[in-house]
C-alpha positions as CSV (number, residue, x, y, z in Angstrom):
1,M,-7.0,3.5,-31.1
2,H,-5.0,6.7,-30.8
3,S,-1.7,6.8,-28.8
4,P,-1.7,8.4,-25.4
5,S,0.5,11.2,-27.1
6,E,-1.7,11.8,-29.8
7,L,-4.4,12.6,-27.2
8,L,-2.2,14.7,-25.2
9,K,-1.8,16.9,-28.1
10,R,-5.7,17.5,-28.5
11,I,-5.9,18.1,-24.7
12,E,-3.1,20.6,-24.5
13,K,-4.2,22.4,-27.6
14,A,-8.0,22.7,-26.0
15,I,-6.4,24.0,-22.8
16,S,-4.5,26.6,-24.7
17,E,-7.5,28.1,-26.3
18,I,-9.8,28.2,-23.3
19,Q,-10.7,31.9,-22.9
20,Y,-11.2,32.9,-19.2
21,P,-12.5,36.4,-18.3
22,V,-9.7,39.1,-18.0
23,Y,-11.6,40.8,-15.2
24,P,-10.6,40.8,-12.4
25,A,-7.2,39.8,-13.6
26,S,-5.8,39.0,-10.3
27,L,-8.8,36.4,-10.1
28,Y,-8.3,34.7,-13.3
29,E,-4.7,35.0,-14.0
30,P,-3.8,32.1,-11.2
31,I,-6.1,30.0,-13.0
32,S,-4.1,30.3,-16.6
33,Y,-1.1,29.9,-14.3
34,I,-1.7,26.6,-12.8
35,M,-3.4,25.4,-16.1
36,S,-0.6,26.3,-18.0
37,L,2.1,24.2,-15.6
38,G,1.7,21.1,-17.8
39,G,2.1,18.0,-16.0
40,K,1.5,14.5,-17.4
41,R,-2.4,15.2,-17.9
42,I,-2.9,11.4,-17.1
43,R,-6.8,11.8,-16.1
44,P,-7.8,14.0,-19.2
45,T,-6.0,11.4,-21.6
46,M,-7.1,8.2,-19.9
47,L,-10.8,10.0,-20.3
48,L,-10.2,10.3,-24.0
49,M,-8.8,6.8,-24.3
50,A,-11.9,5.6,-22.7
51,V,-14.1,7.4,-25.3
52,D,-11.7,5.9,-28.0
53,L,-11.9,2.3,-26.2
54,F,-16.0,2.4,-27.0
55,E,-15.3,4.3,-30.4
56,G,-17.1,7.5,-29.5
57,D,-16.2,10.8,-30.8
58,L,-13.0,12.1,-29.5
59,A,-14.2,15.7,-29.9
60,A,-17.4,15.1,-27.9
61,G,-15.1,14.0,-25.1
62,I,-13.0,17.3,-24.8
63,P,-15.4,19.1,-22.6
64,A,-15.3,16.2,-20.0
65,A,-11.4,16.2,-20.4
66,L,-11.3,19.8,-19.8
67,A,-13.8,19.4,-16.8
68,I,-11.7,16.8,-15.0
69,E,-8.1,18.5,-15.7
70,T,-9.6,21.9,-14.5
71,F,-11.2,20.0,-11.2
72,H,-7.8,18.2,-10.9
73,N,-5.8,21.5,-10.9
74,F,-8.5,23.1,-8.6
75,T,-7.7,20.3,-5.9
76,L,-3.7,21.0,-6.3
77,V,-4.2,24.8,-5.6
78,H,-6.1,24.3,-2.2
79,D,-4.0,21.0,-1.5
80,D,-0.7,23.4,-1.8
81,I,-2.1,26.0,0.5
82,M,-3.0,23.3,3.1
83,D,0.4,21.7,2.8
84,N,2.0,25.2,2.9
85,A,3.9,24.1,-0.2
86,P,6.0,26.8,-2.3
87,L,6.7,24.9,-5.4
88,R,4.3,23.1,-7.9
89,R,5.8,21.5,-10.8
90,G,9.2,23.8,-10.3
91,R,7.2,26.8,-10.2
92,E,5.9,29.2,-7.4
93,T,2.5,27.8,-6.0
94,V,-0.3,30.1,-6.6
95,H,-1.0,31.1,-3.2
96,E,2.8,32.0,-3.1
97,K,2.5,34.3,-5.9
98,W,-0.9,35.7,-5.4
99,G,-1.5,35.3,-1.6
100,T,-3.4,32.5,0.2
101,N,-6.9,34.6,-0.1
102,T,-6.7,34.9,-3.8
103,A,-5.7,31.5,-4.2
104,I,-8.6,30.0,-2.5
105,L,-11.1,32.4,-4.8
106,S,-9.3,31.3,-7.9
107,G,-9.5,27.7,-6.8
108,D,-13.6,28.2,-6.0
109,V,-13.9,29.6,-9.7
110,M,-11.8,26.5,-10.9
111,M,-14.6,24.4,-9.9
112,V,-17.2,26.6,-11.1
113,E,-15.1,26.5,-14.6
114,A,-15.0,22.5,-14.5
115,N,-18.9,22.4,-14.1
116,K,-19.0,25.0,-16.9
117,H,-16.8,22.7,-19.3
118,L,-18.9,19.4,-18.6
119,T,-22.1,21.1,-19.4
120,N,-20.6,21.3,-22.9
121,V,-21.4,17.7,-23.2
122,H,-24.1,16.2,-25.4
123,V,-27.4,16.8,-23.5
124,S,-28.2,13.2,-24.2
125,V,-25.5,12.2,-21.5
126,L,-25.4,15.3,-19.4
127,K,-27.0,14.1,-16.5
128,P,-25.2,10.7,-16.0
129,A,-21.9,12.9,-16.7
130,L,-22.9,15.4,-14.2
131,D,-23.9,12.5,-11.7
132,T,-20.3,10.8,-12.2
133,F,-18.3,14.1,-12.1
134,N,-20.0,15.2,-8.6
135,L,-19.5,11.9,-7.1
136,T,-16.1,11.9,-7.9
137,A,-15.3,15.4,-6.8
138,Q,-17.1,14.6,-3.2
139,G,-14.8,11.4,-3.0
140,V,-11.6,13.3,-3.8
141,C,-12.8,16.1,-1.2
142,E,-13.4,13.1,1.3
143,G,-9.9,11.5,0.8
144,Q,-8.1,14.8,1.4
145,Q,-10.0,15.2,4.7
146,L,-9.2,11.8,5.8
147,D,-5.5,12.3,4.7
148,M,-5.6,15.3,6.9
149,E,-7.2,13.3,10.0
150,F,-4.7,10.6,9.4
151,E,-1.7,12.9,10.5
152,N,-3.2,13.4,14.1
153,R,-3.8,9.6,14.5
154,D,-1.9,6.5,15.9
155,D,-4.3,4.0,15.1
156,V,-4.9,4.3,11.3
157,T,-5.5,0.8,9.8
158,I,-4.0,-0.5,6.3
159,A,-7.7,-0.7,5.4
160,E,-8.4,2.7,6.4
161,Y,-5.3,3.8,4.5
162,I,-6.2,2.1,1.4
163,D,-9.7,3.5,1.3
164,M,-8.2,7.0,1.8
165,I,-6.1,6.5,-1.4
166,R,-8.8,5.1,-3.0
167,L,-11.0,8.4,-2.5
168,K,-8.0,11.0,-2.3
169,T,-6.3,9.6,-5.9
170,A,-7.9,6.6,-7.4
171,V,-11.8,7.7,-7.7
172,L,-10.4,10.8,-9.8
173,L,-8.9,8.2,-12.4
174,G,-11.8,5.9,-12.1
175,G,-14.2,8.9,-12.9
176,A,-12.4,10.4,-15.5
177,M,-12.7,6.8,-17.4
178,K,-16.2,6.4,-16.7
179,L,-17.0,10.0,-17.9
180,G,-15.3,8.8,-21.1
181,A,-17.3,6.1,-21.5
182,I,-20.4,7.8,-21.0
183,V,-19.6,10.5,-23.5
184,A,-19.2,7.4,-25.8
185,N,-22.7,6.1,-25.1
186,A,-21.1,3.1,-23.3
187,S,-23.7,0.7,-21.5
188,E,-23.8,1.3,-17.7
189,E,-22.2,-2.1,-17.1
190,Q,-19.4,-1.2,-19.4
191,A,-18.9,2.2,-17.8
192,D,-18.7,0.6,-14.4
193,L,-16.0,-1.9,-15.7
194,V,-13.8,0.9,-17.0
195,Y,-14.3,3.0,-13.7
196,Q,-13.2,-0.4,-11.9
197,F,-9.9,-0.5,-14.1
198,G,-9.2,3.2,-13.4
199,E,-9.9,3.2,-9.7
200,N,-8.0,-0.1,-9.1
201,L,-5.0,1.1,-11.3
202,G,-5.1,4.3,-9.4
203,I,-4.6,2.5,-6.0
204,A,-2.0,0.3,-7.4
205,F,-0.4,3.5,-8.7
206,Q,-0.7,5.2,-5.1
207,L,1.3,2.1,-3.8
208,Q,3.6,2.2,-6.2
209,D,4.3,5.6,-5.3
210,D,4.8,4.7,-1.6
211,I,7.4,2.2,-2.8
212,L,9.4,4.5,-5.0
213,D,9.3,7.2,-2.2
214,V,11.8,4.8,-0.2
215,Y,13.4,2.9,-2.9
216,G,13.3,4.9,-6.3
217,D,15.9,6.6,-7.9
218,P,15.6,10.2,-6.9
219,V,16.5,11.4,-10.7
220,K,13.8,9.1,-12.5
221,F,11.2,9.1,-9.5
222,G,11.5,13.1,-9.9
223,K,11.1,13.5,-5.9
224,Q,13.1,13.4,-2.7
225,V,13.8,9.7,-1.8
226,G,12.6,9.2,1.5
227,G,10.5,12.0,1.9
228,D,7.7,10.1,3.6
229,I,10.1,8.7,6.1
230,I,11.2,12.3,7.0
231,S,7.5,13.8,7.4
232,D,6.3,10.8,9.2
233,K,3.6,10.3,6.4
234,K,1.4,7.4,7.3
235,T,2.0,5.2,4.2
236,F,1.6,1.7,3.5
237,L,5.0,0.8,4.4
238,R,4.9,2.4,7.5
239,L,1.7,1.1,8.6
240,K,2.7,-2.4,7.6
241,L,6.1,-1.8,9.5
242,H,3.8,-0.9,12.7
243,E,1.8,-4.0,12.3
244,L,4.7,-6.4,12.1
245,A,7.5,-4.8,14.3
246,D,8.3,-5.4,17.8
247,R,8.1,-2.9,20.3
248,N,11.5,-1.5,20.2
249,D,11.4,-1.1,16.6
250,I,8.3,0.7,16.8
251,L,9.7,3.1,19.1
252,L,12.2,4.1,16.2
253,L,9.4,5.1,14.0
254,H,7.9,7.7,16.8
255,D,11.0,9.1,18.8
256,N,12.6,11.7,16.2
257,S,14.9,12.7,18.8
258,Q,17.1,9.6,18.6
259,Y,18.3,10.9,15.0
260,S,21.1,13.3,14.4
261,D,19.5,14.5,11.0
262,N,17.1,13.3,8.3
263,A,19.4,11.3,6.5
264,E,20.1,9.0,9.4
265,K,16.3,8.7,10.2
266,V,15.6,7.5,6.5
267,K,18.5,5.0,6.7
268,V,17.2,3.7,10.0
269,I,13.7,3.2,9.0
270,T,14.5,2.0,5.5
271,G,16.6,-0.7,7.3
272,L,13.6,-1.9,9.4
273,Y,11.7,-1.9,6.3
274,N,14.2,-4.3,4.7
275,R,14.5,-6.4,7.9
276,Y,10.6,-7.0,7.9
277,G,10.0,-7.5,4.1
278,I,7.9,-4.3,4.0
279,R,8.9,-3.7,0.3
280,S,7.8,-7.1,-0.5
281,A,4.6,-6.8,1.3
282,A,3.8,-3.5,-0.6
283,S,4.5,-4.5,-3.7
284,E,2.4,-7.9,-3.2
285,V,-0.6,-5.7,-2.3
286,M,0.1,-3.4,-5.3
287,K,0.0,-6.3,-7.5
288,H,-3.2,-7.4,-6.3
289,Y,-5.0,-4.0,-7.2
290,L,-3.1,-4.3,-10.6
291,D,-4.5,-7.5,-11.3
292,L,-8.2,-6.3,-10.3
293,A,-7.6,-3.6,-12.8
294,F,-6.6,-6.0,-15.8
295,Q,-9.5,-8.4,-14.5
296,A,-12.1,-5.7,-15.2
297,L,-10.7,-4.5,-18.5
298,E,-10.5,-8.0,-19.7
299,K,-14.5,-8.4,-19.1
300,I,-15.1,-5.1,-21.3
301,T,-16.5,-6.3,-24.4
302,T,-14.8,-4.3,-26.9
303,P,-12.3,-5.7,-29.4
304,A,-8.8,-6.9,-27.6
305,E,-6.7,-4.7,-30.0
306,R,-8.9,-1.7,-28.7
307,K,-7.6,-2.3,-25.1
308,E,-3.8,-2.3,-26.2
309,E,-3.0,1.0,-25.5
310,L,-4.7,1.0,-22.2
311,I,-2.6,-1.9,-21.3
312,I,0.6,-0.1,-22.6
313,I,-0.1,3.0,-20.4
314,A,-1.0,1.1,-17.4
315,N,2.2,-0.9,-17.6
316,S,4.0,2.3,-18.0
317,L,2.6,3.8,-15.0
318,M,3.5,0.8,-13.0
319,N,7.2,0.8,-14.0
320,R,8.3,4.7,-13.7
321,E,11.9,3.5,-12.5
322,N,12.6,2.3,-16.1
């Protein structure tokens, strides 16, 4: 098995070799820009890890990895527009740099480019690869829509939230790994198991993200601690508190006029999380999905030593404070 760092080098090399059209430059320059901003490249890396898991040809998996990474960055371009975000990975977002209309068009072309990459997989697996990619892409869009709808709802349930993060975040990881299995000619049953591993790991990862937003070290976590509290984002922690808290404490969630500043709001809401044991409840659910991921991995019939790198990267993703 290759290490994630070895696979990442292959992906970065492949990305650097992509040749986009040069005209019109204002359409394609934003694509080169967003693709060059880096990031962890978790999804294409784990796609190649799935290829490796089933002893497939890594070179044959590169087109699928490029498709997944291009699609992921396309969603970031459009998400940044919807969120009116000024920065992405510490740099200007595409819509800030080139304008909203160009960002929309460049994002649209990125979806086309993702499909072009995917058509370079071997013809024998093209149909299942396209089916998996399209189902994955559709799920991500559904998840984004639900996330936006939740902003205007006060009756979101925890089950609805879990389903939203499954669609918005987890299906892309699961879909990427299933694509890797398909490219490696794994059986449908084995490909579904590796999908289950990726999807449940993705749900656990997002729940960990919710926890770290409140309890993480801002230097190690790389984000503002308490950002979700400040923006009233409906995370698992907030929804669980709403489920358990008494009427007076629930009012503290909804009446922002009582706080002198964001720091006070974060302190009060975090205190409520502590009082009602919300961190423990979130950690328990996170562990449940992580256990489901490892149960699926255990059922995969490849030799145990071929799973070692996947176990290592899964545990590292779930221990981001360390």
